[in-house]
N, C-alpha and C positions, 0 to 999 in steps of 0.2 A: 733440434730443429724447431720443435713446437714451441719451446721456451723462447727461442729467438724471434719466431713469428709473433707470439703474444707480446713480447717486449716492444717490437717495432709497432705493432698496432696501438699499444698503450701510449707509446711516445708520439705517434701521429695524432691520437686524440688529445694528448696534452698540448701539442703544438697548436691545434686548431682552437682549443679553449683559450690558450694564451694570446693567439692572434685576435680572437674575438674580444678578449678583455682589453687589448690595446687598441681596438678599433680598426684593425687592419682586415682586409678582405682576402679570403683564401680562394684560389682558383680551384676548378674542378680537377679531378685526377686525369692523368694523361691518357689512360686507357679509355675512360669515358669520352674524352674529347675526340680521340681518334675514331671511336665508334660512331659518335654523332656526326663528325665530319664526313665519314664514309657513307653514312645514310643520307646526308644532304647531297652528296655528289650523285648517288644512285637515284634519288628521287628527282633531282635536276635533269639527269639524263632521261628519265621517263618523261619529262615535260616535252622534250624535243623528239622523242622516239614514238610516243603514242600518236596514232592516227585519228583517234576520237578526241574531239575538243574538250569533252566533259572529263575524260580520263586524264588528259593532259593538264586541265585545271586542277583536278584533285591532287595530281603529282606536285603541282606548284604550291598548293596549300600545305602539303606535307613538307616541302622544301622550306617554306617560310616558317613553319612551326619548329622545325628542327633548328633553324637559325636563331629563332627566338630563344630556344632553350640554350643554345651556345652563348648568346649575349648575357643570359641570366647567370650562367655558370661562370662566365668570365668577369662578373662584377658589374656589368652595365645593365642593371635591373630595369631601369626605366626604358632603355632602348628595347629591351627584350619584350616587355609588356606591350609597348607601342607597336613592335613588329607583329605581335600575335593579335592585337585588338584591331588595328588599322589595316594592316596588309593582309593577314591570313583571315580576317574576319570581314570588315566592310568592303574592301576593294574586290576581294575574291567573290563575294556575293553579287557585286555589280557586274563582274565579268560573267558570272554564271547567268544572270538575267539577260545580258547582251547576247550570249550564246543561244539561249532559248528564244529570244526575240528574233534573232536573225535566222533561226532554224538551221544552224550549221550542222552538216553531216560529216561523215568520215572523209578524211582528206584523201583525195586521189593522187597518187604518186605520179609525177610526170617524168617521163624518160627523156634523155638528152640533156641539153643545157649544160654542157661540159664547162663552159666559161663561168657560169654561176657557181658550180661546184668547186672550181679552182679558186675563185675569189673567196668563197666561203672557207676553203681550207687555209688560205693565207691569213684571213681574219681570225681564225681559231688559233693558228700558230702565233699571231701577234698578241692575242689575249693571254696565251700561255706564258709567253716571254714577259709580258707586262706583270703577270702574277709572280713570276720568279723574281723580277726585279723589286717588286713591292716587298716580298718577304726577305730579300737580301738587305733592304734598307728599312727594316721594320721599326715600328715605334719603340721606345725604350720599355714601355709597359709590357710589350711582347717578349722581351728578353729576360723576364723573370724579376725585374726590379720592382721595388715597392711603389704602389700607385698612390696618388694624392688621396687625402681623405674624402674629398667630395667627388671623386671620379665616378661617373655614370649617374649622378644625381640629376634631378630635374633642373636645379639651379645651374649646374655646369653646363647641361645640354642647352638650356635656353640662352646662356651667355654666348656659347660658340655659334648657335644657329642664328640668333637674331643680331649678332655684332660682326662676327668674322665672315659669315656666309649668308648675310641678308639678301644680297643680290641674287645668289643662286637659289635661295629659298623662294623669292618672288618669281624668279624665272620658272622654277618647277611649278608653282601655282598656275602661271600662265599656260604652260604646257598641258597640265591637267584639264584646264578650262577648254582648250582647243580640242583635246581628246573627247570630252563630253560633248561638245558641239558636233564634232565629226561623227560620234556614235548616233546622235539624234538625227543627223542628216542622212546617215546610211539607213537607219530604221524607217524613216519617212519615205525613202525611195521605193516606188512600187516594184514588185517582183516581176520577172519576165512574163508569167502567166497573166497577171493583172494588166500589164502593159499591152499584151496581145488582145486581151479581152476588150479593154478600152479602145484600142485601135480599130477592132472589128466593129464595135458599136458606132464609132465615128464614121467609118466607111459605109455602114448600112444606113445611117441617118443621111449622108450625103447622096 
């Protein structure tokens, strides 16, 4: 048994060295992929379960970091580092500043609204069905086939992003601009206490 295990380990190391010498990328072990995928699911559930916005944001950062590790392990190194630097870094810090600026407190759960819960359950079921359909018609690279030599590189990413999905890229930039303008508008809006104080001063002056 020990000799068989040592032989399999040696063969695995030889296969990895041979793949590196040939310029092919090896994917992460299946057990590690399952562990990271489960960790991403648990942390993403924490995003919607946590009542404190800061705790929810930290769970979202954890989710994005785990997804970045998955990207790197699957050979998309550029996308993984962009995920960690841009999303888990800059954008999450911006979200944290917005939460502090708006002084968001613990969410108060509202009772009732059965119609919203019903439509939310339908939307969740539709999302799960879409995921099943996606994995049923997965990309050939997900089926264990050999990937192209430039898969996941900056050149291939730029070619796809700025040629095939240029309109979607520009639309996303406009949506982000609208979100920033909306955040500034909300931040400049006076709080209820300030509005009452200004209303009281106006009434006293008149």
